[in-house]
C-alpha positions in Angstrom: 145.9 146.2 -82.6 148.3 145.9 -79.7 150.1 142.6 -78.8 152.6 141.6 -76.2 153.4 138.1 -77.7 154.1 137.1 -81.3 154.9 133.8 -83.0 156.6 134.5 -86.4 158.5 132.8 -89.2 156.2 129.8 -89.4 155.8 127.4 -92.4 152.1 127.1 -91.6 149.7 127.5 -88.8 147.0 124.9 -88.4 144.3 126.9 -86.6 141.5 124.3 -86.2 139.3 127.4 -86.1 135.5 127.5 -86.6 132.4 126.2 -85.0 132.7 123.1 -82.7 132.5 120.2 -82.8 133.8 119.2 -86.2 131.6 116.4 -87.6 132.1 114.1 -90.6 134.1 115.7 -93.4 134.5 118.9 -91.5 136.8 117.0 -89.1 139.4 116.8 -91.9 139.7 120.6 -92.1 142.5 121.7 -89.8 142.4 125.3 -91.1 145.9 125.5 -92.6 147.3 129.0 -93.1 150.6 129.2 -94.9 153.4 131.3 -93.2 151.0 132.9 -90.8 151.8 134.8 -87.6 149.9 134.6 -84.3 149.7 137.5 -81.9 148.3 137.8 -78.4 147.8 140.2 -75.6 147.4 139.3 -71.9 147.3 135.6 -72.9 144.5 136.0 -75.4 144.9 135.8 -79.2 144.3 139.0 -81.0 145.5 138.2 -84.5 146.1 135.2 -86.8 147.1 136.1 -90.4 149.8 137.0 -92.8 153.0 138.8 -91.8 152.1 141.6 -94.2 148.7 142.2 -92.6 150.2 142.2 -89.1 152.9 144.7 -90.1 150.1 146.9 -91.5 147.6 146.6 -88.6 149.6 145.4 -85.6 151.8 146.9 -82.9 153.9 145.3 -80.3 154.4 146.6 -76.8 157.9 147.6 -75.7 158.2 144.4 -73.6 156.6 142.0 -76.1 158.0 138.5 -76.5 158.7 137.4 -80.0 159.1 133.7 -80.7 160.8 132.6 -83.9 159.3 129.3 -85.2 162.3 128.8 -87.4 160.2 127.7 -90.3 158.3 125.1 -88.2 154.5 124.6 -88.0 152.3 125.8 -85.2 149.2 124.0 -83.9 146.8 124.6 -81.0 147.8 123.4 -77.6 146.5 119.9 -77.2 143.4 119.2 -75.1 143.5 115.8 -73.3 139.9 115.1 -72.7 140.2 111.9 -70.6 142.8 111.2 -67.9 143.1 109.5 -64.5 146.3 111.5 -63.8 145.8 111.7 -60.0 146.7 108.5 -58.2 149.2 106.8 -55.9 151.1 103.5 -56.3 152.8 101.8 -59.2 151.2 99.1 -61.4 154.0 98.6 -63.9 154.2 95.0 -62.7 150.8 94.5 -64.3 152.3 95.6 -67.6 154.9 92.8 -67.3 152.1 90.3 -66.5 150.1 91.6 -69.5 153.1 91.1 -71.8 153.4 87.6 -70.5 149.8 86.9 -71.5 147.6 87.9 -68.5 144.3 89.6 -69.3 142.7 92.6 -67.7 140.3 90.3 -66.0 143.1 88.0 -64.7 144.9 90.9 -63.1 141.7 92.2 -61.5 140.9 88.8 -60.1 144.2 88.7 -58.4 143.6 92.0 -56.6 145.3 94.2 -59.2 143.8 96.8 -61.4 141.7 99.6 -60.0 141.6 98.0 -56.6 145.4 98.1 -56.3 145.4 101.8 -57.1 142.6 102.4 -54.6 144.6 100.9 -51.8 147.6 103.0 -52.6 145.7 106.2 -53.1 143.8 105.9 -49.8 147.1 105.5 -48.0 148.7 108.5 -49.7 148.7 112.0 -48.1 147.5 115.0 -50.0 151.1 116.2 -50.3 152.2 112.9 -51.8 149.3 112.9 -54.3 150.0 116.5 -55.2 153.7 115.9 -55.9 153.1 112.8 -58.0 150.3 114.5 -60.0 152.3 117.6 -60.7 155.1 115.5 -62.1 152.7 113.7 -64.5 151.2 117.0 -65.5 154.7 118.3 -66.2 155.2 115.4 -68.6 152.0 116.1 -70.3 152.9 119.8 -70.8 156.2 118.8 -72.4 154.2 116.7 -74.8 152.1 119.7 -75.8 149.0 119.4 -73.6 147.8 122.7 -72.3 144.3 121.7 -71.1 143.2 118.4 -69.6 140.4 116.6 -67.8 141.3 114.8 -64.6 139.2 112.2 -62.7 138.9 111.1 -59.1 138.0 107.5 -58.7 140.8 105.8 -56.9 139.5 106.8 -53.4 136.0 105.2 -53.4 135.1 106.6 -50.0 133.6 110.0 -49.6 136.7 111.2 -47.7 139.2 109.9 -50.2 137.3 111.1 -53.2 137.1 114.5 -51.7 140.8 114.3 -50.9 141.6 113.6 -54.5 139.4 116.5 -55.8 140.9 119.0 -53.3 144.4 118.1 -54.4 143.3 118.7 -58.0 141.9 122.1 -57.1 145.2 123.0 -55.4 147.3 121.9 -58.3 145.1 123.6 -60.8 145.6 126.9 -59.1 149.2 127.1 -60.0 150.0 124.6 -62.8 150.3 125.8 -66.4 147.9 123.2 -67.6 144.2 124.1 -67.2 142.5 121.2 -65.4 138.9 120.3 -65.8 138.0 118.1 -62.7 135.7 115.1 -62.8 134.1 113.2 -59.9 134.3 109.4 -60.6 133.3 107.7 -57.4 131.6 105.2 -59.7 134.9 103.9 -61.1 134.6 100.5 -59.3 132.7 98.9 -56.5 135.3 98.8 -53.7 136.1 95.5 -52.1 134.3 96.2 -48.9 131.0 96.7 -50.8 131.3 93.7 -53.2 128.5 91.8 -51.3 126.3 94.9 -50.9 126.8 96.9 -54.1 123.4 98.6 -53.7 124.7 100.2 -50.6 127.7 101.6 -52.5 125.5 103.1 -55.3 123.5 104.8 -52.5 126.7 106.1 -51.0 127.7 107.6 -54.3 124.3 109.2 -54.8 123.4 110.3 -51.3 126.8 111.2 -49.8 129.6 111.6 -52.4 127.7 113.6 -55.0 126.3 116.1 -52.5 129.7 116.5 -50.8 131.4 117.2 -54.1 128.7 119.6 -55.2 128.7 121.4 -51.9 132.4 122.3 -52.2 132.2 122.8 -56.0 135.1 120.4 -56.4 134.2 119.0 -59.8 132.8 120.1 -63.1 131.8 116.7 -64.3 130.6 113.3 -63.2 131.7 110.1 -64.9 130.6 106.4 -64.4 132.4 103.2 -65.6 129.4 101.5 -67.3 130.7 98.1 -67.9 129.8 94.4 -67.3 131.0 93.6 -63.8 131.3 97.3 -62.8 128.2 99.5 -63.0 125.1 98.5 -64.9 123.3 100.7 -67.3 120.5 101.2 -64.7 123.0 102.1 -62.0 124.8 104.4 -64.4 121.6 106.2 -65.3 120.7 106.6 -61.6 124.1 108.0 -60.6 124.4 110.3 -63.6 120.9 111.6 -63.0 121.7 112.4 -59.4 124.9 114.2 -60.6 122.9 116.3 -63.1 120.4 117.3 -60.4 123.4 118.4 -58.3 124.7 120.7 -61.1 127.4 118.5 -62.5 127.8 117.9 -66.2 128.0 114.3 -67.5 130.3 112.0 -69.3 130.6 108.2 -69.3 133.0 105.3 -69.8 131.0 103.2 -72.4 131.4 99.9 -74.3 135.1 99.6 -73.5 135.4 95.9 -72.8 132.2 94.7 -74.5 128.7 96.0 -75.5 127.8 97.1 -72.0 124.9 99.4 -73.0 127.0 102.5 -72.1 126.5 104.1 -75.5 122.7 103.8 -75.1 122.9 105.5 -71.6 125.1 108.2 -73.2 122.5 108.9 -75.9 119.5 108.7 -73.6 121.0 111.2 -71.1 122.6 113.3 -73.8 125.9 113.4 -71.9 128.7 115.5 -73.4 131.1 112.7 -74.0 131.1 108.9 -74.2 134.6 107.5 -73.9 136.4 104.4 -75.1 133.6 102.9 -77.3 135.8 100.0 -78.5 132.7 97.8 -78.9 130.2 100.4 -80.0 128.0 99.2 -83.0 126.3 101.1 -85.7 123.1 101.5 -83.7 125.0 102.8 -80.8 126.8 105.3 -83.1 123.5 106.5 -84.5 122.2 107.1 -81.0 125.3 109.1 -80.1 125.0 111.2 -83.3 121.4 111.9 -82.8 122.0 113.0 -79.2 125.0 115.2 -80.1 127.4 113.1 -77.9 131.1 113.4 -78.6 133.1 110.1 -78.9 136.3 110.5 -76.9 138.6 107.7 -78.1 141.6 106.4 -76.2 143.9 104.4 -78.6 146.8 104.4 -76.0 144.6 102.4 -73.6 143.8 99.8 -76.4 147.5 99.6 -77.1 148.8 99.0 -73.6 145.9 96.8 -72.5 146.5 94.6 -75.6 142.9 94.5 -76.4 143.5 93.5 -80.0 141.1 96.1 -81.4 140.5 99.8 -81.5 137.4 101.9 -81.4 135.8 102.2 -84.8 136.6 105.8 -85.4 135.9 105.8 -89.1 132.5 104.2 -88.6 131.6 106.8 -85.9 132.7 109.7 -88.1 130.8 108.3 -91.1 127.6 108.1 -89.0 127.9 111.8 -87.8 129.6 111.5 -84.5 132.3 114.0 -83.5 135.5 112.2 -82.5 137.9 113.5 -79.9 141.1 111.9 -78.7 142.7 111.6 -75.3 145.6 109.7 -73.6 143.8 108.0 -70.7 146.8 108.6 -68.5 146.4 106.1 -65.6 148.4 103.7 -63.6 147.3 100.5 -65.3 146.9 101.1 -69.0 147.6 104.7 -69.8 151.3 104.7 -69.7 152.0 107.5 -72.1 151.3 111.2 -71.4 151.7 112.1 -75.1 148.8 113.4 -77.2 151.0 113.1 -80.3 151.3 109.4 -79.5 147.5 109.2 -79.3 147.3 110.9 -82.6 149.8 108.5 -84.2 147.8 105.5 -83.0 144.6 107.1 -84.2 146.1 107.4 -87.6 147.6 104.0 -87.9 145.2 101.8 -85.9 141.9 103.7 -86.3 142.2 105.0 -89.9 142.2 108.7 -89.2 144.1 111.2 -91.4 146.6 113.5 -89.7 144.2 116.4 -89.9 141.3 114.4 -88.5 143.5 113.3 -85.6 144.7 116.9 -85.0 141.1 118.2 -84.8 140.3 115.3 -82.5 143.2 116.3 -80.2 142.3 120.0 -80.2 138.9 121.6 -81.0 136.8 118.5 -80.7 138.5 117.5 -77.5 137.9 121.0 -76.2 134.2 120.6 -77.1 134.2 117.3 -75.2 135.2 119.3 -72.1 132.9 122.2 -72.9 135.9 124.5 -73.3 135.5 125.2 -77.0 134.9 128.9 -76.3 138.4 129.3 -74.9 140.7 126.4 -76.0 141.3 124.0 -78.9 141.9 126.5 -81.7 144.1 129.4 -82.7 141.7 132.3 -83.4 141.1 135.7 -81.9 139.4 135.7 -78.5 140.8 132.3 -77.4 143.7 131.5 -75.1 147.2 131.8 -76.6 147.9 128.1 -76.2 150.1 126.6 -78.9 152.6 124.0 -79.8 155.5 125.0 -82.1 156.8 122.1 -84.2 160.4 121.7 -85.2 159.4 121.0 -88.8 156.1 120.3 -90.6 153.1 119.5 -88.4 152.9 115.9 -89.5 156.2 115.4 -87.7 154.2 115.3 -84.5 153.4 111.6 -85.2 157.0 110.6 -85.5 157.0 108.5 -82.4 160.3 108.6 -80.5 161.5 111.8 -82.2 161.5 115.2 -80.5 159.2 117.3 -82.8 158.0 119.8 -80.3 160.2 122.9 -80.2 158.1 124.8 -77.7 154.8 124.8 -75.8 153.0 128.1 -75.2 150.4 128.5 -72.5 148.4 131.8 -72.2 151.0 133.7 -74.1 154.0 132.4 -72.1 156.6 129.8 -73.3 156.2 127.1 -70.6 158.5 124.5 -72.3 161.2 125.0 -74.9 163.7 122.5 -76.3 
């Protein structure tokens, strides 16, 4: 076999290979291969195995790139399955208020929260949004993310939601990270519709969704199903309209309380139910039976000071596939780092390192319906990888610099 890219001199390669998603005990199998090499051609993996087997069966092109891992580990490029990475404005003042004791509800009641970001995003030009979003994606890439989901939802008018999604499409055309766009006009009821919320739901269904589908601007539709935001009935209606328009479904569920979001997720068989901090055993059983992935966001719980995390171990024990994501956003997702999400998953949710890694790679890829091309190191998939400066477990050394290099489609996009 012929290759134009090779990673060699590894201590181990954690491939995360095999059928997706990984459920139950299978989530603990990260597919460790001692001292393996990984070879690719034209950005696609063609070989993962021993150096001896490669020397016997493989050949490099004259212009091939060889990367020396210097005895470090190699893992798949991270898949960040839930972000609000496109927005304008700065809400770090809310972080200071939260540290002084203000709650999410207190801040929202004072005109902060999502409403604040909506005001800033509506006022921003496409160029301003693009520049700010590229900078955030660059941060995520340096932290090892090679594929991510990105939501609209800070426009809340048809024109501004379309503006956000068009910017995402422009960025995705030339950024190293593969972007999976999500329409989230149902992120909040805007201030001007607070006394006529039914009219806003109708706007989302009758105007926004058709406009998004017409331009093929999004792959997914998401709804914030939460007390005080969108009810389970409204969420079903919006997601049903999105499905009819050709969009795939995901949902914010049971983040701030038992909102009924997990039941909506199970009934509609959405691909991913996200947050799930307050999901109970019955909700977990429904998700498992419907094949819904639980995308958990420990960074959001951490920065929002919620005092609890999603019950990852309970979800896994009841047969739900668990994925991880950063929830990059202006109000509570202040870290672009999937390794930080993994560390929190290990130390606040009870996951093992291998379970967290699978959650950040192949299960997260499944949550985005990208398991056929991303999330693992195996022939036929994209040559997306993170090279660690030491053993793989060093990834959860918060504050260290464990990432030696990030590879996207067979090209080193970041190197330390």
